[in-house]
NUDRENMAR-854626 format. One record per atom (N, C-alpha, C, O, CB): x, y, z; atom name. Coordinates in Angstrom, 3 decimals. Glycine has a CB too. Layout:
N
X,Y,Z,CA
...
This chain:
110
-18.352,23.381,-11.789,N
-17.475,23.119,-10.782,CA
-16.486,22.527,-10.838,C
-15.406,22.979,-10.460,O
-17.868,22.681,-10.027,CB
-16.714,21.083,-11.458,N
-16.365,19.936,-11.289,CA
-14.075,20.003,-12.421,C
-13.077,19.323,-12.662,O
-18.155,18.792,-12.125,CB
-14.526,20.988,-12.554,N
-13.397,21.071,-13.594,CA
-12.542,21.747,-12.615,C
-11.355,21.428,-12.548,O
-13.675,21.916,-15.118,CB
-13.053,22.696,-11.810,N
-12.173,23.120,-10.510,CA
-12.249,22.909,-9.404,C
-11.793,23.530,-8.444,O
-12.066,24.101,-10.281,CB
-13.128,21.562,-9.492,N
-12.106,20.365,-8.008,CA
-11.017,19.571,-7.957,C
-10.304,19.099,-7.072,O
-12.766,19.201,-7.480,CB
-11.105,19.529,-9.850,N
-8.738,19.551,-10.217,CA
-8.184,20.228,-9.964,C
-7.092,19.905,-9.496,O
-7.840,19.666,-11.489,CB
-8.494,21.523,-10.074,N
-6.883,22.079,-9.839,CA
-5.914,22.153,-8.337,C
-4.956,22.907,-8.161,O
-6.968,23.633,-10.274,CB
-6.532,21.032,-7.228,N
-4.669,20.669,-7.136,CA
-4.914,20.197,-7.587,C
-5.945,20.674,-8.060,O
-3.599,20.242,-6.277,CB
-4.692,19.106,-8.059,N
-4.215,18.206,-8.673,CA
-3.246,17.856,-10.230,C
-2.528,16.900,-10.524,O
-5.158,17.797,-8.590,CB
-3.590,18.975,-10.909,N
-2.923,19.772,-11.743,CA
-1.729,20.074,-11.560,C
-0.998,20.101,-12.550,O
-3.422,20.714,-11.879,CB
-1.088,20.440,-10.027,N
0.521,20.507,-9.768,CA
1.749,19.533,-9.680,C
2.972,19.565,-9.821,O
0.621,20.969,-8.705,CB
0.419,18.361,-9.270,N
1.486,16.911,-9.512,CA
1.362,16.601,-10.796,C
1.421,15.373,-10.862,O
1.118,15.439,-8.658,CB
1.159,17.271,-12.335,N
0.799,16.567,-13.113,CA
2.449,16.246,-13.957,C
2.309,17.333,-14.517,O
-0.498,17.265,-13.842,CB
3.532,15.842,-14.396,N
4.873,15.990,-14.805,CA
4.772,16.176,-15.974,C
3.623,15.984,-16.371,O
5.746,15.037,-14.558,CB
5.633,16.537,-16.905,N
6.362,17.081,-18.364,CA
4.922,16.096,-19.100,C
4.250,15.270,-18.481,O
8.626,16.387,-18.832,CB
4.800,16.381,-20.134,N
3.753,15.235,-21.020,CA
5.419,14.970,-21.723,C
6.335,15.793,-21.740,O
1.925,16.018,-22.418,CB
5.430,13.677,-22.220,N
6.247,12.723,-22.462,CA
5.696,12.698,-24.829,C
4.613,12.396,-25.331,O
5.696,10.991,-21.000,CB
6.992,13.139,-25.533,N
6.488,13.249,-27.106,CA
5.480,12.325,-27.334,C
4.524,12.815,-27.935,O
7.607,12.956,-28.211,CB
5.349,10.822,-26.975,N
4.021,10.530,-27.353,CA
2.908,9.677,-26.216,C
2.375,8.575,-26.082,O
4.251,9.701,-28.651,CB
2.992,11.134,-25.482,N
1.588,10.786,-25.594,CA
0.817,9.913,-24.086,C
1.591,9.072,-23.628,O
1.569,9.777,-27.031,CB
-0.467,10.013,-23.362,N
-0.584,9.036,-22.829,CA
-0.681,6.758,-23.954,C
-1.448,5.797,-23.892,O
-1.946,9.820,-22.019,CB
0.433,7.052,-24.624,N
0.220,6.003,-24.734,CA
0.488,4.833,-24.817,C
0.921,5.149,-25.925,O
-0.021,6.068,-25.062,CB
0.704,3.565,-24.740,N
1.586,2.231,-23.786,CA
0.947,1.621,-23.043,C
-0.160,1.291,-23.469,O
2.670,2.540,-22.836,CB
1.270,1.242,-21.797,N
0.601,-0.713,-21.569,CA
0.685,0.608,-20.066,C
1.551,1.461,-19.873,O
2.063,-3.134,-21.833,CB
-0.573,0.299,-19.235,N
-0.821,0.677,-17.690,CA
-0.891,0.297,-16.808,C
-0.203,-0.721,-16.880,O
-1.460,1.032,-17.360,CB
-1.251,0.359,-15.918,N
-1.251,-0.743,-14.167,CA
-2.332,0.066,-13.643,C
-2.725,1.135,-14.109,O
0.494,-0.703,-12.762,CB
-2.860,-0.669,-12.427,N
-3.365,0.099,-11.486,CA
-1.923,0.143,-9.929,C
-1.475,0.854,-9.030,O
-5.104,-0.738,-11.135,CB
-1.855,-0.567,-10.279,N
-0.143,-1.473,-9.671,CA
0.784,-1.914,-10.066,C
0.663,-2.990,-10.652,O
-0.036,-2.471,-9.162,CB
2.127,-1.320,-9.944,N
3.112,-1.890,-10.969,CA
3.115,-3.541,-10.390,C
1.914,-3.753,-10.554,O
4.847,-0.988,-10.917,CB
3.232,-3.822,-10.269,N
3.682,-5.527,-9.636,CA
2.139,-6.298,-10.746,C
2.314,-7.481,-11.037,O
3.385,-5.802,-6.942,CB
1.099,-5.797,-11.159,N
0.189,-6.578,-11.344,CA
0.484,-5.974,-13.482,C
-0.463,-6.160,-14.246,O
-1.526,-6.184,-10.107,CB
1.574,-5.453,-13.938,N
2.113,-5.183,-15.323,CA
2.583,-6.961,-16.024,C
3.017,-7.171,-17.157,O
3.711,-3.909,-15.099,CB
2.457,-7.468,-15.500,N
3.087,-8.798,-15.052,CA
1.966,-9.717,-15.677,C
2.053,-10.938,-15.807,O
3.327,-8.993,-13.253,CB
0.773,-8.831,-16.082,N
-0.815,-9.933,-15.716,CA
-1.224,-9.460,-17.096,C
-1.612,-8.300,-16.954,O
-2.283,-9.451,-14.060,CB
-1.311,-9.801,-18.290,N
-2.246,-9.141,-19.611,CA
-3.759,-8.583,-18.919,C
-4.632,-8.107,-19.644,O
-2.654,-10.610,-21.013,CB
-3.875,-8.674,-17.884,N
-5.798,-9.782,-17.634,CA
-5.916,-7.840,-16.511,C
-6.898,-7.180,-16.171,O
-5.818,-12.703,-15.847,CB
-4.556,-7.631,-16.329,N
-5.097,-6.260,-14.575,CA
-4.793,-5.363,-15.595,C
-5.371,-4.320,-15.292,O
-3.836,-5.956,-12.501,CB
-3.962,-5.156,-17.047,N
-3.685,-3.605,-17.554,CA
-4.688,-3.065,-18.445,C
-5.662,-3.729,-18.799,O
-2.340,-3.456,-18.355,CB
-4.482,-1.933,-18.797,N
-5.201,-1.619,-19.913,CA
-3.809,-1.075,-20.826,C
-2.684,-0.799,-20.409,O
-6.550,-0.446,-19.570,CB
-4.151,-1.053,-21.701,N
-3.186,-0.481,-23.278,CA
-4.662,0.874,-23.313,C
-5.861,0.697,-23.096,O
-3.073,-2.267,-25.410,CB
-3.968,2.062,-23.648,N
-3.358,3.188,-24.880,CA
-3.294,3.465,-26.194,C
-2.731,4.544,-26.384,O
-2.382,3.257,-24.925,CB
-3.565,3.048,-26.954,N
-2.900,3.468,-28.583,CA
-3.505,4.461,-28.311,C
-4.130,4.870,-27.332,O
-3.205,2.701,-30.188,CB
-3.139,4.994,-29.764,N
-3.732,6.692,-29.620,CA
-5.242,6.765,-30.324,C
-5.712,7.880,-30.548,O
-2.551,7.987,-30.626,CB
-6.017,5.535,-30.681,N
-7.582,5.087,-31.095,CA
-8.333,4.423,-29.864,C
-9.540,4.200,-29.778,O
-7.584,3.889,-32.405,CB
-7.423,4.182,-29.009,N
-8.597,3.726,-28.560,CA
-7.549,3.386,-27.352,C
-6.335,3.212,-27.462,O
-9.600,2.551,-29.469,CB
-8.719,3.316,-25.625,N
-8.525,2.646,-24.714,CA
-8.912,1.250,-24.208,C
-10.065,0.823,-24.142,O
-8.747,3.283,-24.161,CB
-7.933,0.678,-23.903,N
-8.413,-1.306,-24.739,CA
-8.204,-2.176,-23.078,C
-7.092,-2.532,-22.690,O
-6.456,-2.326,-26.597,CB
-9.600,-2.422,-22.196,N
-9.083,-3.266,-21.221,CA
-9.418,-4.216,-20.825,C
-9.841,-4.811,-21.816,O
-8.953,-2.921,-20.429,CB
-9.612,-5.228,-19.451,N
-9.804,-6.359,-19.082,CA
-11.922,-6.226,-20.268,C
-12.188,-6.831,-21.307,O
-9.521,-6.486,-16.820,CB
-12.569,-5.552,-19.724,N
-13.930,-5.487,-19.477,CA
-14.389,-4.806,-21.324,C
-14.915,-4.919,-22.432,O
-14.287,-4.286,-17.814,CB
-13.861,-4.317,-20.634,N
-14.419,-2.798,-21.718,CA
-12.723,-1.978,-23.274,C
-11.501,-2.102,-23.199,O
-14.793,-0.802,-19.725,CB
-13.574,-1.288,-24.339,N
-12.813,-1.055,-24.618,CA
-13.435,0.418,-24.677,C
-14.646,0.572,-24.514,O
-12.276,-1.846,-25.482,CB
-12.619,1.446,-24.904,N
-12.965,2.741,-25.281,CA
-12.644,3.534,-27.102,C
-11.494,3.937,-27.280,O
-12.135,3.487,-24.108,CB
-13.280,3.636,-27.854,N
-12.986,4.561,-28.925,CA
-12.901,5.913,-28.069,C
-13.706,6.659,-27.510,O
-14.171,4.555,-30.182,CB
-11.496,5.845,-28.254,N
-11.407,7.629,-28.731,CA
-12.030,9.164,-29.299,C
-11.051,9.910,-29.305,O
-10.855,7.610,-29.423,CB
-13.107,9.845,-29.719,N
-13.974,10.103,-31.009,CA
-13.322,11.380,-30.340,C
-13.404,12.430,-30.977,O
-15.880,9.712,-31.361,CB
-12.887,11.385,-29.507,N
-12.586,13.243,-29.560,CA
-10.705,13.908,-28.838,C
-10.395,13.962,-27.648,O
-14.235,14.124,-28.060,CB
-10.324,14.076,-29.351,N
-8.893,14.937,-28.088,CA
-8.700,15.855,-28.181,C
-9.139,16.311,-29.236,O
-7.463,14.712,-27.989,CB
-8.124,16.642,-27.484,N
-8.582,18.126,-27.072,CA
-6.877,18.007,-25.600,C
-6.653,17.551,-24.479,O
-11.066,18.230,-26.191,CB
-6.189,18.754,-26.681,N
-4.970,18.985,-25.389,CA
-4.722,19.753,-24.663,C
-5.123,20.701,-25.339,O
-3.932,19.031,-25.560,CB
-4.146,20.484,-23.219,N
-4.792,21.366,-22.443,CA
-3.395,21.891,-22.152,C
-2.532,21.271,-21.529,O
-5.826,20.843,-21.243,CB
-3.279,23.055,-22.654,N
-2.626,24.128,-23.291,CA
-1.554,24.227,-21.939,C
-2.133,24.659,-20.943,O
-3.716,25.596,-23.752,CB
-0.113,23.907,-21.730,N
0.038,24.650,-20.414,CA
-0.190,23.569,-19.754,C
-0.499,23.786,-18.582,O
-0.866,25.889,-20.027,CB
-0.146,22.201,-20.142,N
-0.255,21.337,-18.996,CA
0.120,20.030,-19.922,C
0.295,19.879,-21.132,O
-1.859,21.361,-18.115,CB
0.157,19.214,-18.857,N
0.130,17.261,-19.206,CA
-1.128,16.671,-19.455,C
-1.379,15.559,-18.991,O
0.631,16.217,-17.847,CB
-2.083,17.397,-20.251,N
-3.487,16.936,-19.435,CA
-3.707,16.749,-21.351,C
-3.186,17.209,-22.368,O
-4.768,18.447,-18.030,CB
-5.145,15.487,-20.874,N
-5.980,15.956,-22.203,CA
-7.061,16.115,-21.441,C
-7.280,16.364,-20.256,O
-6.201,14.927,-23.588,CB
-7.879,15.848,-22.705,N
-9.518,15.419,-22.816,CA
-9.748,15.092,-23.571,C
-9.645,15.732,-24.617,O
-10.493,16.059,-22.726,CB
-10.385,13.405,-23.471,N
-11.094,12.132,-23.928,CA
-12.307,12.254,-23.879,C
-12.994,12.707,-22.964,O
-10.837,10.999,-23.263,CB
-12.553,11.923,-24.689,N
-14.142,11.989,-25.500,CA
-14.148,11.028,-25.781,C
-13.366,10.900,-26.723,O
-14.576,12.803,-26.699,CB
-14.863,9.610,-25.379,N
-14.964,8.443,-25.494,CA
-16.163,7.807,-26.272,C
-17.075,8.497,-26.727,O
-14.858,8.090,-24.361,CB
-16.115,6.697,-26.374,N
-17.374,5.956,-27.366,CA
-17.007,4.283,-26.139,C
-16.458,3.244,-26.505,O
-16.792,5.752,-29.978,CB
-17.494,4.574,-24.865,N
-17.295,3.194,-24.363,CA
-18.775,1.355,-24.779,C
-19.940,0.974,-24.664,O
-17.252,3.788,-22.450,CB
-17.484,0.999,-25.229,N
-18.542,-0.960,-25.217,CA
-17.784,-1.651,-23.946,C
-16.832,-1.067,-23.429,O
-18.105,-2.487,-27.188,CB
-18.109,-2.555,-23.597,N
-19.227,-3.934,-22.586,CA
-19.213,-4.319,-22.026,C
-19.585,-3.685,-21.038,O
-19.646,-4.881,-22.577,CB
-18.887,-5.546,-21.788,N
-20.975,-5.530,-20.923,CA
-21.460,-6.071,-21.939,C
-21.337,-7.260,-21.643,O
-22.162,-3.747,-20.546,CB
-22.021,-6.037,-23.134,N
-23.800,-5.291,-23.703,CA
-24.204,-3.983,-23.853,C
-25.284,-3.516,-24.216,O
-24.961,-5.554,-22.765,CB
-22.772,-3.264,-23.389,N
-23.171,-2.262,-22.861,CA
-23.062,-0.552,-23.709,C
-22.481,0.121,-22.857,O
-22.436,-2.455,-21.641,CB
-23.250,0.063,-24.515,N
-22.289,0.853,-25.568,CA
-22.568,2.429,-24.274,C
-23.619,2.609,-23.659,O
-23.156,1.002,-27.876,CB
-21.824,2.968,-24.217,N
-21.784,4.464,-23.136,CA
-20.750,5.615,-23.964,C
-19.919,5.610,-24.872,O
-20.873,4.021,-21.202,CB
-21.400,6.601,-22.999,N
-20.740,8.035,-24.103,CA
-19.847,8.357,-22.906,C
-20.126,7.858,-21.816,O
-22.055,9.711,-24.754,CB
-18.671,9.251,-23.058,N
-18.252,8.620,-21.088,CA
-17.064,10.218,-21.803,C
-16.693,10.492,-22.945,O
-17.086,5.861,-20.409,CB
-16.841,10.865,-20.524,N
-15.473,12.109,-20.762,CA
-14.490,12.233,-19.219,C
-14.754,12.293,-18.018,O
-16.363,14.114,-21.118,CB
-13.145,12.230,-20.131,N
-12.517,12.298,-19.158,CA
-11.172,12.635,-18.734,C
-10.363,12.490,-19.650,O
-12.713,11.547,-18.904,CB
-10.747,12.978,-17.805,N
-8.995,13.695,-17.958,CA
-8.441,12.401,-17.556,C
-8.724,11.428,-16.857,O
-8.353,15.261,-16.710,CB
-7.257,12.970,-18.541,N
-6.083,12.007,-18.071,CA
-4.929,13.061,-17.930,C
-4.523,13.636,-18.940,O
-5.672,10.669,-19.250,CB
-4.321,13.362,-16.527,N
-2.464,13.675,-16.408,CA
-1.657,12.838,-17.272,C
-2.591,12.113,-17.613,O
-1.745,13.314,-14.820,CB
-0.991,12.519,-17.691,N
0.455,12.546,-18.332,CA
2.307,12.402,-17.564,C
3.469,12.772,-17.737,O
0.317,13.978,-18.961,CB
1.417,11.581,-16.667,N
3.196,11.709,-16.867,CA
4.506,11.425,-17.007,C
4.824,10.969,-18.106,O
3.543,11.943,-16.511,CB
5.619,11.609,-15.951,N
6.694,10.006,-16.826,CA
5.888,8.959,-17.054,C
5.260,8.641,-18.064,O
8.062,9.109,-15.791,CB
5.995,8.367,-15.804,N
6.068,6.936,-15.498,CA
4.738,6.824,-14.944,C
4.514,5.903,-14.158,O
7.272,6.445,-14.509,CB
3.348,8.074,-15.414,N
1.901,7.186,-14.650,CA
1.271,8.634,-14.725,C
1.753,9.743,-14.956,O
2.024,6.242,-12.628,CB
-0.145,8.123,-14.404,N
-1.291,8.464,-15.548,CA
-1.951,8.909,-14.869,C
-1.601,8.466,-13.775,O
-2.017,7.522,-16.398,CB
-2.923,9.686,-14.703,N
-4.507,9.928,-13.648,CA
-5.382,9.695,-14.854,C
-5.067,10.114,-15.968,O
-4.907,11.842,-12.736,CB
-6.358,9.097,-14.639,N
-8.083,9.273,-14.855,CA
-8.291,9.491,-14.509,C
-7.924,9.051,-13.419,O
-9.013,8.881,-14.966,CB
-9.429,10.744,-14.421,N
-9.813,11.221,-13.966,CA
-12.061,11.220,-14.588,C
-12.179,11.310,-15.810,O
-8.642,12.228,-13.996,CB
-13.127,11.152,-13.978,N
-13.780,10.324,-15.342,CA
-15.351,11.597,-14.391,C
-16.544,11.441,-14.129,O
-13.854,7.554,-15.387,CB
-13.966,13.110,-14.151,N
-15.915,14.034,-13.865,CA
-16.427,13.668,-12.449,C
-17.403,14.355,-12.149,O
-17.569,13.233,-15.160,CB
-16.031,12.733,-11.432,N
-16.247,12.248,-10.455,CA
-14.876,11.655,-9.030,C
-13.735,11.215,-9.174,O
-17.046,11.333,-11.132,CB
-15.661,11.915,-7.832,N
-14.798,10.870,-7.085,CA
-13.417,11.105,-7.439,C
-12.842,11.962,-8.110,O
-15.167,9.371,-7.429,CB
-13.030,10.006,-6.736,N
-11.021,10.656,-6.919,CA
-10.352,10.287,-7.611,C
-10.571,9.077,-7.582,O
-9.941,10.486,-5.965,CB
-8.971,10.604,-8.877,N
-8.732,10.171,-9.925,CA
-8.604,8.478,-9.859,C
-9.080,7.847,-8.916,O
-7.615,10.927,-10.352,CB
-8.010,7.934,-10.806,N
-7.213,6.592,-10.536,CA
-5.752,6.788,-12.017,C
-5.501,6.902,-13.217,O
-8.677,4.807,-10.815,CB
-5.164,6.678,-10.402,N
-3.869,6.288,-10.671,CA
-3.881,5.088,-11.802,C
-4.802,4.285,-11.954,O
-3.197,5.860,-9.304,CB
-2.444,5.149,-12.698,N
-1.788,3.722,-13.635,CA
-0.232,4.607,-13.561,C
0.195,5.759,-13.636,O
-2.679,3.310,-15.841,CB
0.459,2.589,-13.277,N
1.661,3.017,-13.982,CA
1.704,3.292,-15.215,C
0.818,3.108,-16.050,O
2.515,2.265,-13.897,CB
3.007,3.858,-15.394,N
3.300,2.319,-17.053,CA
4.069,1.467,-16.843,C
5.013,1.347,-16.063,O
4.061,2.683,-18.652,CB
3.319,0.433,-18.103,N
5.211,-1.207,-17.842,CA
5.236,-1.095,-18.915,C
4.430,-0.781,-19.790,O
5.265,-3.384,-17.261,CB
6.729,-1.508,-18.836,N
7.321,-2.014,-20.304,CA
6.458,-2.633,-21.350,C
5.381,-3.206,-21.182,O
8.346,-3.066,-20.105,CB
6.951,-2.474,-22.189,N
6.476,-3.138,-22.667,CA
7.000,-4.132,-22.734,C
6.472,-5.068,-23.333,O
6.174,-2.814,-23.379,CB
């Protein structure tokens, strides 16, 4: 049922970039100048202000600019296993955690 919820949002995904989601992102473009307000996505990690998530699995969703990520996250003394769906656009990235609205991030010029 969760996957069906996302279907209305998929049309918003723009064509995938050659490099995928790797780069620096901020929830608000004005926050790009503040390193504490950004996240960085590398080939192997998502690094945020309060936590870091190791990417333990990555599945490209065929025909879409999207990836399903399996993560092992560590922060504030806690470890958790998480699943995320990300939709990748030229200058935007949506992260959906499986419930609620997705979080929208904007690409920062590094």
